[in-house]
N, C-alpha and C positions, 0 to 999 in steps of 0.2 A: 280238642285240645287249645288253650287260647294261649296266644303270644303273649310275652310280660315284658314291659319296656325297664331297660336297666341302665342308668350310667356308667358310661365306660369306667371312669375314674371307681367304681364300685365292685366291678369284676374281679375275682380273684381267678388266679391261675396257678395251677401245681409249679414248684418252682424247678422239677425234673425237665418239664415241658421246654425249658431255653438251655440244656444242657445239651454240648454237642457229641455224639458218638465219634470217639477217637480210634483212627485206624492204624495210627503209629505207623505212616507211610508219607511218600510226598502227595498222595490228593487230599490228606488232611488240609494242607492250605489254599485247595482250589476251592474248597467248598465255603470257607468262612475264614474272618481274621483272626478268630481265637483258633482254629484249626478243628479239624471233623466237621462232619456232616451234623446241621441243627435238627434236631425233632421236629416232628409236625412240620415238616418243609416237603414240596413238590419241585423235582426237579425234571428239566426236560434237557435230553442231552440231543442235540444237532448237529451235522456235519455230513461230507460228501461218503457216498456208498463208499465199504472199504474200510472207512479209516478206524473201525473197533468199537461201533456203539452197541452192538447185538452181542450176545455170549450165547455162543453153542452148550447146550445142556452137557457137552464131553468135555468141555475146558477145564484144566486144571488149575486150581488156585490152591493159596495158600494162608491157612488160618492159624489164628492163635487162640488158646483156650485161657483167657484171663483167670480163672479159678485156677487152674495148673500150671500154667506157662507152657504147655506143649503146645508144639506146632505141629500141622499135620497137613498133607499135600490131599487135595479129595475132588472131587468133580463138582461143578454148579449144582449137578442134580442132586447129588447126594449131599452136598450143602442144603440146599433146600429142603431135604428129608428130615436132615438134622434140626432144622430151625422150627418144622413142624412139630416135631415129637418133644 
């Protein structure tokens, strides 16, 4: 496979790439000025031991299903399974 040289001003991106995922909670303001977590970004969370960087699979989280408005409490492990399906 040969590499192709392309001028940066001719590169096209999907507009959705620049939209942020809104969580509708105080964390929205921490990740971007517009609120939410920008797509196609990587984040490194740092801090002293015990400040909450890691989440145990049995940690309870509250989610809201946008399509129905339903709010549900589940574990991180179960949320991961929901996302995979």
